[in-house]
C-alpha positions in Angstrom: 46.2 -110.7 54.8 47.6 -112.4 57.9 47.8 -111.0 61.5 51.4 -110.6 60.9 51.0 -108.6 57.7 51.6 -104.8 57.9 48.3 -102.9 57.8 47.5 -101.3 54.6 45.9 -97.8 55.3 44.2 -96.0 52.4 45.4 -92.5 51.8 43.2 -89.8 50.6 44.7 -87.6 47.7 43.3 -84.5 46.1 42.9 -86.6 42.9 41.1 -89.6 44.6 38.5 -87.6 46.4 40.1 -85.1 48.6 38.8 -82.3 46.5 35.4 -83.1 47.7 36.4 -82.4 51.3 38.3 -79.1 50.2 35.3 -78.0 48.4 33.0 -78.6 51.4 35.4 -76.8 53.6 35.4 -73.7 51.2 31.6 -73.8 51.1 31.5 -73.9 54.9 33.7 -71.0 55.1 31.6 -69.0 52.6 28.4 -69.6 54.4 30.0 -68.5 57.7 31.3 -65.4 56.1 28.0 -64.7 54.6 26.2 -65.1 58.0 28.5 -62.9 59.8 29.1 -60.3 57.3 25.9 -58.5 58.2 26.9 -58.4 61.9 30.4 -57.3 61.2 29.3 -54.5 58.9 26.4 -53.3 61.2 23.5 -54.6 59.3 22.3 -57.4 61.6 18.7 -58.3 60.8 16.3 -56.9 63.5 14.2 -59.7 65.1 15.1 -63.0 66.3 11.9 -64.7 65.0 10.6 -65.3 68.4 10.5 -62.4 70.8 8.5 -59.3 69.6 10.9 -57.1 71.6 13.8 -57.9 69.4 12.4 -56.1 66.4 13.4 -52.6 67.2 9.9 -51.1 67.5 8.4 -49.0 70.2 5.8 -51.1 71.7 4.9 -48.9 74.6 1.6 -47.9 73.3 0.8 -51.2 71.5 -2.9 -51.5 70.9 -4.2 -55.2 70.0 -7.5 -55.3 72.0 -6.6 -59.0 73.0 -5.3 -60.0 69.7 -2.4 -62.4 69.3 0.7 -60.2 68.7 3.6 -62.6 67.9 6.9 -62.9 66.0 6.5 -64.7 62.6 9.6 -66.6 62.9 11.3 -64.3 60.3 13.2 -61.1 61.0 12.3 -57.6 60.0 12.3 -57.3 56.2 12.8 -61.0 55.5 10.2 -60.2 52.8 11.4 -56.9 51.4 8.8 -54.5 49.9 8.9 -54.0 46.3 9.1 -50.3 45.6 8.0 -48.6 42.3 7.9 -51.7 40.2 8.3 -51.7 36.4 5.2 -52.4 34.5 4.3 -54.0 31.3 1.0 -53.4 29.2 -1.1 -56.4 29.7 -1.8 -57.1 26.1 2.1 -57.8 25.8 2.0 -60.5 28.3 2.1 -63.4 25.8 5.0 -62.0 23.9 6.8 -61.3 27.3 6.2 -65.1 28.3 7.6 -66.3 25.0 11.0 -64.9 25.9 11.2 -66.6 29.2 12.2 -70.1 30.2 9.3 -70.2 32.7 6.2 -68.2 32.0 5.7 -65.3 34.3 1.9 -64.9 34.4 -0.7 -67.3 32.8 -4.4 -67.2 32.5 -5.2 -69.1 35.7 -2.9 -67.2 37.9 -4.5 -64.9 40.5 -3.7 -61.2 40.6 -4.8 -58.3 42.8 -6.6 -55.8 40.3 -6.5 -52.2 41.1 -8.3 -49.4 39.2 -8.0 -45.7 40.0 -9.5 -42.9 37.9 -9.7 -45.1 34.8 -6.2 -46.5 35.0 -5.8 -50.1 36.1 -2.8 -52.4 37.1 -2.4 -56.1 38.2 -0.3 -57.5 40.9 0.3 -61.2 40.6 0.0 -63.0 43.9 3.1 -65.0 43.0 5.0 -61.7 43.3 3.1 -60.6 46.3 4.0 -63.9 48.0 7.6 -62.9 48.0 7.1 -59.1 48.9 3.7 -58.9 50.6 4.0 -55.0 50.3 4.3 -53.1 47.1 4.8 -49.3 47.3 3.5 -47.8 44.0 1.9 -45.0 42.4 -1.2 -45.3 40.2 -3.1 -42.4 38.4 -1.0 -40.1 40.6 -2.2 -41.7 43.8 0.7 -43.2 46.1 -0.6 -46.7 47.1 0.5 -49.6 49.1 -0.6 -52.9 47.7 -0.7 -55.4 50.6 -1.1 -59.1 50.7 -0.9 -61.4 53.7 -0.6 -65.0 52.4 -1.4 -66.5 55.8 -4.9 -65.0 55.5 -5.1 -64.8 51.8 -6.1 -61.2 52.4 -5.6 -58.4 49.8 -6.0 -54.7 50.7 -4.7 -51.6 48.8 -4.3 -48.4 50.8 -3.7 -44.7 49.9 -0.3 -44.5 51.7 -0.6 -40.8 52.5 -1.0 -39.9 56.1 -1.7 -36.2 56.9 -0.9 -35.5 53.2 2.5 -37.2 53.4 3.2 -40.4 51.5 4.7 -43.1 53.5 6.9 -46.2 52.4 5.8 -49.5 54.1 7.8 -52.6 54.8 7.2 -56.0 56.2 7.8 -55.9 59.9 8.1 -59.6 60.6 5.4 -59.5 63.2 1.9 -60.7 63.0 -1.4 -59.7 64.7 -3.9 -62.6 64.7 -1.9 -64.4 61.9 -2.2 -61.3 59.7 0.3 -59.0 58.2 1.8 -56.1 60.4 3.5 -53.5 58.3 5.8 -50.6 59.4 6.4 -47.3 58.0 10.1 -46.5 57.0 10.2 -43.2 58.9 13.6 -44.2 60.4 15.1 -45.4 57.2 14.5 -42.2 55.4 17.8 -40.6 54.1 18.2 -37.0 55.2 18.8 -34.3 52.6 20.6 -31.1 53.7 19.4 -28.1 51.7 21.2 -26.8 48.7 23.8 -24.2 49.0 22.4 -21.0 48.2 25.5 -19.7 46.5 27.1 -22.6 44.4 24.0 -24.6 44.1 25.9 -27.8 44.8 23.6 -30.7 46.1 24.3 -31.5 49.7 25.7 -35.0 50.6 23.1 -37.6 51.4 23.6 -38.8 54.9 22.1 -42.1 56.1 20.2 -42.0 59.4 22.3 -44.1 61.9 22.1 -43.9 65.6 25.8 -44.6 65.8 26.9 -41.6 63.8 27.5 -38.2 65.2 26.8 -36.5 61.8 24.4 -33.5 61.8 21.3 -35.3 60.7 17.8 -34.2 61.7 16.2 -36.6 64.0 13.8 -39.0 62.2 10.5 -39.9 63.8 10.4 -43.7 65.0 8.6 -46.1 62.7 5.0 -47.0 63.6 3.3 -50.5 63.2 0.3 -50.8 61.1 -2.3 -53.7 60.9 -3.2 -54.8 57.4 -6.8 -56.0 58.4 -7.4 -53.1 60.7 -6.1 -50.6 58.3 -4.7 -48.6 61.2 -1.5 -48.0 63.3 -1.3 -50.2 66.4 2.0 -49.0 67.9 4.4 -46.0 67.6 4.0 -42.4 67.0 1.3 -42.6 64.6 -1.1 -43.2 67.5 -4.4 -44.5 66.1 -4.0 -43.1 62.6 -5.9 -44.9 59.9 -5.2 -45.6 56.2 -7.8 -45.0 53.5 -8.6 -48.2 51.7 -8.7 -48.0 47.9 -12.2 -49.0 46.7 -13.1 -51.6 44.1 -10.0 -53.8 44.4 -10.5 -57.4 43.4 -8.6 -60.7 43.4 -9.3 -62.7 40.2 -7.5 -64.5 37.6 -5.3 -62.8 35.1 -7.6 -64.0 32.2 -10.7 -62.5 34.0 -9.0 -59.0 34.9 -7.5 -58.8 31.4 -10.8 -59.5 29.7 -12.6 -56.8 31.7 -9.6 -54.4 31.8 -8.1 -54.5 28.3 -5.8 -51.6 28.9 -4.5 -52.8 32.2 -0.8 -52.9 33.2 0.9 -55.6 35.1 3.8 -55.2 37.4 7.2 -56.9 36.7 9.2 -58.7 39.3 12.7 -57.9 40.4 15.4 -59.9 38.7 16.1 -62.0 41.9 12.3 -62.7 42.3 12.2 -65.7 40.0 13.8 -68.2 42.1 11.8 -67.1 45.1 8.6 -67.3 43.4 9.3 -71.0 42.6 10.2 -71.7 46.2 7.6 -69.9 48.1 4.2 -71.3 47.9 1.2 -71.4 50.5 -1.0 -74.0 48.6 -0.5 -76.7 51.1 -1.2 -74.4 54.0 -4.3 -73.0 52.3 -5.7 -76.6 51.8 -5.1 -77.6 55.3 -7.4 -76.7 58.2 -4.5 -75.7 60.6 -3.6 -72.2 61.6 0.1 -71.8 62.0 -0.2 -68.9 64.4 -2.6 -68.1 67.2 -5.7 -66.0 67.0 -6.6 -64.1 70.1 -9.8 -62.5 69.1 -11.6 -65.2 67.3 -14.5 -64.9 69.8 -13.4 -61.8 71.7 -13.7 -58.4 70.6 -13.5 -56.4 67.3 -10.3 -54.3 67.2 -12.2 -51.4 65.4 -15.3 -51.2 67.5 -14.4 -53.2 70.7 -17.8 -55.0 70.4 -18.4 -58.6 71.4 -18.0 -61.2 68.6 -19.7 -64.0 70.5 -22.8 -63.8 68.5 -21.1 -64.7 65.2 -22.0 -67.9 63.2 -19.6 -70.5 63.6 -20.7 -72.7 60.7 -18.0 -72.0 58.3 -14.4 -73.3 58.3 -11.7 -71.0 59.4 -10.1 -71.0 56.1 -13.1 -70.6 54.1 -12.4 -67.9 51.3 -14.8 -65.0 51.7 -15.3 -61.6 50.2 -16.3 -58.7 52.5 -18.2 -56.0 50.8 -18.7 -52.7 52.5 -21.0 -50.0 51.1 -23.3 -47.2 52.5 -22.0 -47.9 55.9 -23.0 -51.5 55.8 -21.0 -54.8 55.3 -21.9 -58.0 53.9 -19.8 -61.2 53.8 -20.2 -63.6 50.8 -18.1 -67.0 50.3 -16.0 -67.2 47.1 -17.8 -70.5 46.3 -21.1 -68.9 46.5 -20.1 -66.1 44.4 -18.5 -68.3 41.9 -21.6 -70.4 41.6 -24.2 -67.7 41.4 -22.4 -65.1 39.3 -21.3 -67.4 36.6 -24.3 -67.9 34.4 -25.7 -64.4 34.9 -24.5 -61.5 37.1 -25.7 -61.8 40.8 -27.3 -58.7 42.1 -28.1 -57.7 45.7 -28.0 -54.6 47.7 -25.6 -53.5 50.5 -26.2 -50.2 52.4 -28.6 -49.0 49.6 -25.9 -49.5 47.0 -26.7 -52.0 44.1 -24.0 -54.7 44.2 -23.1 -56.9 41.0 -21.0 -60.0 41.1 -19.6 -61.5 38.0 -17.7 -64.8 38.1 -15.9 -67.4 36.2 -15.3 -71.1 37.2 -12.5 -73.4 37.0 -10.8 -71.8 38.7 -13.2 -69.6 40.6 -12.7 -66.0 39.8 -14.9 -63.3 41.0 -15.2 -59.5 40.4 -17.4 -57.3 42.7 -18.5 -53.9 41.8 -21.5 -51.6 42.0 -23.9 -51.2 39.1 -24.1 -47.4 39.6 -20.6 -46.8 39.8 -20.5 -46.1 43.5 -17.1 -46.9 45.1 -17.3 -49.8 47.5 -14.8 -51.6 49.6 -14.1 -55.2 48.7 -11.9 -57.3 50.9 -11.0 -60.9 49.8 -9.6 -62.9 52.8 -10.1 -66.1 54.9 -13.0 -66.3 57.2 -11.0 -66.6 60.4 -9.2 -63.2 59.8 -12.5 -61.3 59.1 -14.0 -62.7 62.4 -11.0 -61.5 64.3 -10.9 -57.8 62.8 -14.1 -56.8 61.2 -16.9 -59.3 62.3 -20.3 -57.9 61.5 -22.5 -56.8 64.4 -25.1 -59.5 63.6 -25.2 -63.0 62.1 -27.6 -61.9 59.4 -25.0 -59.7 57.9 -23.1 -62.9 56.6 -24.6 -64.3 53.4 -24.1 -68.1 54.2 -23.7 -70.5 51.4 -26.9 -71.9 50.0 -25.3 -75.5 49.9 -23.7 -77.4 52.8 -20.1 -76.5 53.6 -17.7 -79.4 54.2 
C-alpha cells in the first residue's frame, strides 16, 4: 500500500467479533444491577469492612479490656448462619457420597463432634468455614455451633439466655482475630395475636425502622465473643453463654468409629461452590496473623489478670486443646496429644477429674473425655487466641510438648 492509497479501516461486525463486546456490555450491566439492587430495595449490607461504626450495632457499652476490636473486611452476614440444617445418619454417608460428583465428607475431613444426652451429631469444618455459626437443636437443647477459622476455634453453646433461645449470626467484626457473633433480636418477625373470634392468624410484619406499622419494639442486637462466651456490647450486658461440654474436633473416621449412631449435618444447596472456594489451609500453615491481637501480653478478658507470666515458647498458631474440669484448666498441644494417645490412652488429672485422651495419627485426630463420665469443657483452638482470652494464671498450667517445637 502506497502513501496515496486510501486507508483501509477494518470494521467490526457482530459476526466477526462484535458479539464479544456486546456480551461484555451485558455482563457489566448485570453486575451493576446486582450491586445496586440491594441498595435500591433497602437491603444494603451493613458494614463497610473497615469501620466498626458502620455495622449498625450499639457500641456505647463495648467491653474489650484492651482487645483489638476491628472490622473483618466483610459486611455483617457475609457468612450467613446455617439454621436448623438437615441431617443424615452417619452410616449412610458412603451411599450419599456415591450419588455426588464431588464427595461431601470423607474419612480424613475434620468435624466438630457434639454429644448431648446420648445423641451425637457431626458438623464438618468445610461447612463451618462458609457459615461459622449453625443454629441447631440436639436432644431438645437449642445450641449454637460456632467456628472461627482464623483461630481454628470450635465452641458449642447452649443458646438460651434467661430461658429464651436466641438465634446468632456473624457480625463481620473480630475481637483479637476471633469471631464476634450477634443475636438476631432486631431481625425477629413480630407476630400479632390470633383474633379471638375467627381464629385467623395475624399477618407477619417485618421489623423495619422505616415502617410505621404497629409492630412492638424489638430489643437491639448484642455482640457476643466466641472465645469469651459472653456479651461484649449491647443490651445483654455482661451475660454469658453456657458452653456445651465434651465437644471435640476430630476426623470424620474417628468420630464415626466412636459414635456409630451419629448424625451429620447436610449443607445448603448453594454451599457446594463456596466450600470449594473457601480454604484457610495456607493461612494456618503460615506464621502470620492477619488481624491485630491487643491482649497477647495484656489482660485476660474474663478475669482482668495479667498475662505477662505466660510461657512464650510456642508458635502463635500452634494447635492446642484447652481442658477445663473441676475449676481448673490445662492446655495440651494437638501434636503432643496425637503422639501420646495413639498407642494407648493418655491419662492425667485436671481439677480432680480423670482425663483420658485417645488419638489417631495421619492426620492427627484427638478425642478428649473423662474416664468417670464427668462433663468437661474441651476447647480446641490456636495458641495465640487462648493466650488472649483464657490464659491460665500460671505457666505450670500449660503442658508443654515433650519434644522441641519448631
